[in-house]
C-alpha positions in Angstrom: 0.1 0.0 -0.1 1.2 3.7 -0.7 0.7 6.6 1.2 -0.8 9.3 -0.6 1.5 12.0 -1.2 1.9 14.9 1.9 0.9 18.1 0.0 -0.2 21.0 2.0 1.4 19.7 5.0 4.2 21.0 7.2 7.8 19.3 6.8 8.1 18.1 10.4 4.7 17.0 10.6 4.9 14.9 7.1 7.4 13.2 8.2 5.6 12.0 11.0 3.1 10.8 8.8 5.6 8.9 6.7 7.2 7.2 9.7 3.6 6.4 11.4 2.8 5.0 7.9 6.4 2.8 7.9 5.9 1.6 11.3 1.8 0.2 10.6 3.5 -2.2 7.5 6.5 -2.9 9.4 4.1 -4.2 11.8 2.4 -6.3 9.5 5.8 -7.8 7.7 6.7 -8.6 11.1 3.6 -10.8 12.3 4.2 -12.8 8.9 6.5 -15.0 10.7 4.2 -15.8 13.1 2.1 -19.1 13.5 -2.0 -18.5 12.7 -3.0 -19.4 15.9 -0.4 -16.4 17.6 -1.2 -14.1 15.1 -4.8 -14.3 15.3 -4.7 -13.3 18.5 -2.5 -9.8 18.2 -5.1 -7.2 16.7 -3.1 -4.4 15.2 -2.7 -1.5 17.1 -2.2 2.0 17.1 0.8 3.7 16.9 2.3 7.3 17.6 5.3 9.5 18.3 5.4 10.8 21.4 8.2 12.9 23.6 9.3 10.3 26.3 12.5 11.0 27.5 15.1 8.6 27.7 12.0 5.3 26.7 12.9 4.7 23.0 9.7 3.0 22.7 6.3 1.6 24.6 3.1 -0.9 24.2 0.2 -0.5 25.9 -2.0 -3.1 26.7 -4.5 -0.7 27.9 -4.2 1.5 24.8 -3.7 -1.1 22.4 -1.2 1.6 20.9 2.7 1.1 20.1 4.4 4.4 20.7 8.0 5.3 19.8 10.0 8.3 21.1 10.0 10.9 18.8 12.9 12.6 19.1 14.5 9.4 18.0 12.5 8.2 15.6 13.1 11.8 13.5 16.7 11.8 13.8 17.8 8.0 13.2 18.2 5.6 10.2 14.7 3.0 9.6 16.8 0.0 10.5 17.1 1.5 14.4 13.6 2.6 14.1 12.6 -0.5 12.9 14.5 -2.7 15.4 12.6 -0.5 18.3 9.3 -1.0 16.7 10.2 -4.7 16.7 11.4 -4.7 20.7 7.6 -3.5 20.9 5.7 -6.1 18.9 7.5 -8.5 21.2 5.5 -6.8 23.9 2.6 -6.9 22.3 2.0 -10.4 21.3 4.1 -11.7 24.7 0.9 -9.6 26.4 -1.8 -10.5 23.9 -1.4 -13.8 22.3 1.2 -15.4 24.9 -1.0 -14.0 28.5 2.1 -12.3 29.6 0.4 -9.2 30.9 1.4 -10.3 34.4 5.1 -11.1 34.1 8.4 -9.0 34.4 9.0 -6.7 31.3 11.8 -9.0 29.5 10.3 -12.6 31.2 9.9 -16.0 29.9 6.9 -15.0 28.0 8.5 -11.9 26.4 11.6 -14.0 24.9 8.9 -16.6 23.4 7.7 -14.4 21.9 10.9 -12.8 20.4 11.8 -16.4 18.9 8.4 -16.4 17.1 9.4 -12.8 15.5 12.7 -14.3 15.1 14.5 -11.5 16.5 17.1 -11.3 19.5 15.4 -11.0 22.9 19.3 -10.0 24.2 20.2 -6.9 21.8 16.2 -5.7 21.9 16.6 -5.8 25.6 19.6 -2.6 26.0 19.0 0.0 23.6 21.9 2.2 25.2 23.8 5.0 23.7 20.5 4.9 21.1 19.2 8.2 21.4 22.4 9.9 21.7 24.2 9.1 18.8 22.6 8.4 15.2 25.8 6.0 14.8 25.3 3.8 16.9 26.1 0.8 14.7 29.8 1.5 14.6 32.1 -1.4 14.4 33.5 -2.4 17.3 36.2 -5.1 17.3 36.7 -6.6 20.9 38.2 -10.4 20.2 41.8 -10.5 20.7 42.0 -11.7 17.1 39.9 -9.1 15.4 41.7 -6.0 17.4 44.9 -7.8 15.2 43.2 -7.4 11.8 41.9 -3.3 12.6 45.5 -2.6 12.9 46.5 -4.8 10.0 43.4 -2.8 8.2 44.9 0.4 8.9 48.5 -0.4 7.7 46.9 -1.2 4.5 46.0 2.6 3.9 50.1 2.5 2.9 50.8 4.4 0.0 52.9 1.7 -1.4 51.1 -0.4 -2.8 52.9 -4.1 -2.2 52.8 -3.2 1.4 48.8 -2.5 1.3 48.7 -5.8 -0.2 50.6 -7.4 2.1 48.4 -5.9 5.2 45.5 -7.2 3.6 46.5 -10.3 2.8 47.6 -11.1 6.0 44.3 -9.2 7.1 42.1 -11.7 5.3 44.5 -14.9 6.7 43.9 -14.3 10.3 40.1 -14.1 9.3 40.6 -17.0 7.7 42.7 -19.2 10.9 39.9 -17.5 13.1 37.0 -19.9 11.7 39.3 -22.7 10.7 40.0 -22.9 14.7 36.1 -22.5 15.6 34.9 -25.3 12.6 37.6 -27.4 14.4 37.1 -26.6 17.6 33.6 -26.8 17.3 33.4 -23.9 19.1 30.4 -22.5 21.1 29.0 -19.0 19.1 26.0 -17.0 18.7 25.0 -15.1 15.6 23.5 -11.3 14.9 21.2 -10.1 12.0 21.8 -6.4 10.5 20.5 -4.5 8.0 23.9 -3.1 6.2 22.2 -1.3 3.3 19.5 1.6 2.6 16.0 0.5 2.1 15.0 0.8 -1.7 12.6 0.4 -3.9 14.9 -0.8 -6.7 18.7 -1.8 -6.1 21.4 -1.3 -8.3 23.0 -4.6 -9.8 26.7 -3.9 -8.0 24.6 -3.9 -4.2 23.6 -7.5 -5.5 26.6 -8.7 -6.6 28.2 -7.1 -3.4 26.5 -9.0 -1.5 27.4 -12.5 -3.3 31.0 -11.3 -2.6 30.2 -10.8 1.0 29.0 -14.4 1.6 32.0 -15.6 -0.7 34.8 -14.0 1.7 33.5 -12.7 4.8 31.6 -15.5 6.6 28.1 -14.1 6.7 25.2 -15.1 4.9 22.8 -12.3 3.4 19.4 -11.9 2.2 17.3 -9.8 1.0 14.1 -8.7 3.0 11.0 -6.3 3.2 11.7 -2.8 4.7 10.1 0.5 4.5 11.4 3.3 2.2 10.7 6.5 4.3 11.4 8.6 1.2 9.0 6.7 -0.9 6.3 5.8 1.8 6.2 1.6 0.0 7.7 -1.1 1.4 11.4 -1.9 -0.8 13.9 -4.2 0.2 17.6 -4.1 2.1 19.8 -6.3 2.2 20.2 -8.1 5.9 23.6 -10.1 7.0 23.6 -12.5 9.6 26.7 -14.2 11.0 28.8 -13.4 14.4 29.1 -10.1 15.5 32.3 -9.8 14.6 32.3 -11.1 11.1 29.1 -8.5 11.0 31.0 -5.8 12.3 33.6 -6.5 9.2 31.3 -7.3 6.6 29.1 -4.5 7.4 32.6 -1.8 6.9 33.5 -4.0 3.9 29.9 -3.2 1.8 30.0 0.3 3.1 34.1 0.9 2.0 33.0 -0.8 -1.2 30.8 1.5 -2.2 32.2 4.6 -1.0 35.7 3.5 -3.1 32.7 3.2 -6.2 31.5 6.7 -6.0 35.2 8.0 -5.5 36.6 6.0 -8.7 33.6 6.9 -10.4 33.8 10.7 -9.6 37.5 10.6 -11.0 37.0 8.4 -14.0 33.8 10.2 -15.4 36.0 13.8 -14.9 36.8 14.2 -18.5 33.6 13.1 -20.1 29.7 12.9 -19.8 28.3 9.4 -18.4 24.7 8.2 -17.6 23.7 6.3 -15.0 23.9 2.9 -16.5 27.2 3.2 -17.3 28.2 4.3 -13.7 26.3 1.2 -12.7 28.3 -1.1 -15.5 31.4 0.7 -13.8 30.5 -0.5 -10.3 29.7 -3.8 -11.2 33.5 -3.9 -13.0 35.0 -2.8 -9.4 33.3 -5.3 -7.1 34.3 -8.1 -9.9 37.9 -6.9 -10.0 37.6 -6.9 -6.5 36.2 -10.6 -6.1 39.3 -11.1 -8.3 41.4 -9.9 -6.2 40.1 -11.8 -3.2 39.9 -15.0 -5.1 43.4 -14.8 -6.1 44.0 -14.4 -2.1 42.1 -17.2 -1.1 44.1 -19.2 -3.4 46.6 -18.3 -1.6 45.2 -19.3 1.8 44.4 -22.6 0.6 47.9 -23.6 -0.5 49.6 -21.9 2.3 48.5 -24.7 4.8 46.5 -27.9 4.2 43.9 -27.0 7.6 42.9 -23.9 5.8 40.4 -26.2 3.6 37.9 -25.2 6.1 37.0 -22.7 5.3 35.9 -24.0 2.3 33.0 -25.2 4.8 30.1 -24.3 5.3 29.0 -23.8 8.5 26.3 -26.0 10.0 25.4 -23.4 12.7 25.0 -20.6 11.0 23.1 -22.3 8.2 20.7 -23.7 11.1 20.3 -20.1 12.1 19.4 -18.7 8.9 16.8 -22.0 8.5 15.4 -20.5 11.9 15.2 -16.7 11.0 14.3 -16.9 7.5 12.1 -20.4 7.4 10.4 -19.2 3.7 12.7 -18.0 1.5 12.0 -16.9 -2.6 14.8 -16.9 -5.2 14.6 -14.1 -7.9 15.4 -14.4 -11.4 16.7 -11.0 -12.9 17.3 -10.5 -16.9 20.7 -9.7 -18.5 21.6 -6.6 -18.8 23.8 -5.7 -22.1 26.7 -3.8 -20.1 29.2 -1.1 -21.5 32.1 -3.5 -22.2 34.8 -1.1 -22.3 33.3 0.9 -19.1 32.6 -2.6 -17.7 36.3 -3.9 -18.0 38.3 -0.9 -16.8 36.1 -1.2 -13.2 37.5 -4.2 -13.1 41.0 -3.4 -13.7 40.4 -0.6 -10.8 39.0 -3.4 -8.2 41.6 -5.5 -8.8 43.7 -2.6 -7.1 41.1 -2.0 -4.3 42.6 -2.8 -0.5 40.3 -2.7 2.0 41.6 -0.3 4.7 40.7 1.1 8.1 39.3 4.9 8.1 37.5 5.4 5.2 34.3 6.6 6.9 36.3 9.8 7.8 36.0 12.6 5.8 39.6 13.8 6.1 41.1 11.1 4.9 40.5 11.2 0.9 40.4 8.2 -1.1 43.5 8.0 -3.2 43.6 8.0 -6.3 44.4 4.5 -8.4 46.0 4.4 -11.9 43.5 4.3 -14.6 43.6 1.4 -17.1 45.5 1.4 -20.0 43.8 -0.7 -22.3 39.7 -1.2 -23.0 38.0 -4.2 -24.2 37.3 -4.6 -28.0 33.4 -2.8 -28.0 31.6 -6.2 -27.8 33.7 -8.5 -26.1 32.3 -10.0 -22.8 34.5 -10.4 -19.9 34.3 -13.5 -18.8 33.9 -13.2 -15.4 31.8 -16.0 -12.6 30.5 -13.0 -10.6 29.1 -11.4 -13.5 26.9 -14.6 -14.6 25.3 -14.5 -11.3 21.2 -14.0 -12.4 19.7 -14.9 -9.1 19.3 -14.0 -5.0 17.6 -14.8 -2.5 14.9 -12.6 -1.0 
C-alpha cells in the first residue's frame, strides 16, 4: 500500500506521517513469521510518536498502542527505528497472544515472543546509546584476533601498493584462521542479523554482486528482506546479513567501504566526459568483479599455504541452522540480463583488482587515493568472462 502524497503539510508533520505509516506496514511484515494461531490473537495496534525522555518505545496493553520516542524516530536511520518497533511488537505478542500481562518486562513470555518473531531478545533488551548517537551501529572489534585485523587494515592505508596488499592479505589470513578454529574446535557461537544497505524500492546490480561477495569471502549469509522506504512511503527491500557479531561488523564495514570506493573512483573516471547512470552501474559492477578476482587470488594463496585452511571452504552448519530459523520461507528472484558497456565494465574490473580495504574510510579527512587508470579497454562488443557477472539470481 502506498501512502498518499503529503500535500499542504508542514515538513515535520509530513515526516511524522510517513514514519507512522511505515510502522504500520512493518508491523504487518513482522507478524508474517508468526503461526496463524498466535497471529490471530494479536490485534493491530495504533501507532504514535511521543516525547518520552530516555525511553525509546512503549507498548500499552490498555490503549492497544505502540509509541516510539519522537526525537529518536525523527533523527535515526529506519533500521534503528525498525529494531525498536520489533522490541515493542514482542511486548505486544507476549501480552495479547501469550498471556504475559502479569510477568516482568523481559520475562520468559517476552523471550518466547522474540523467538516467534525471529528477533534476538538479548539485542532488543538494551538500547543504550541509540538515543544519543545516530551512529550507534559503528564497528567495535573486541576479540583479540579481530583487534589485530583492525591494526592490519590500518596498515593497508600505506601509499606503497605492495605493503598495502601484504597487510590486507595478512588480515584475510587472520580472518580465515579465526574461522578454521571455530569450525575445527566446534566453538560455541551465537549469531546476529543486521541491515547493511539503505532500504530502496530497487537496488542496482553492483549491490547484489557485493552481497554475493560478502557471503563468499566474509563468513556471513545475506538475504534481501522487506523494509519500509521512508522517502517513498512504500515497502522496499534492504540487505540483511547474519553471522557472528565480529563477522557482521567486518562485512558491514567492507560493504560501506566498497560503495564509497566506487563513488570516489567514478568521480575520477567520469571527470573528462559525460556518462549516464547506467554507465556508472556498469563501472560499479566491474569494480566489485575486480575485487572478487583479487579476493579469489588471495583465497587460493591461503589454501596453498596450509592444509587446515581447507576448512574455510566448509559451510558453517550452525549459521545455516540460524538462517533456516530466522528465514523459514524464502524465494529466489531472477533478473533479466542487461547488456553493459564492456569498455566501462572492463575498466571497472581493472580498478577493482587494485582495491585495498583499510580502516578510516568513514573519516572525511582521509580522502580516497586515486588509483592508476587502466591502460587498455576491452574491444567493443566483447564480454569479459567473470564468474560473478554470470549470477542472475538472489535470495529474498
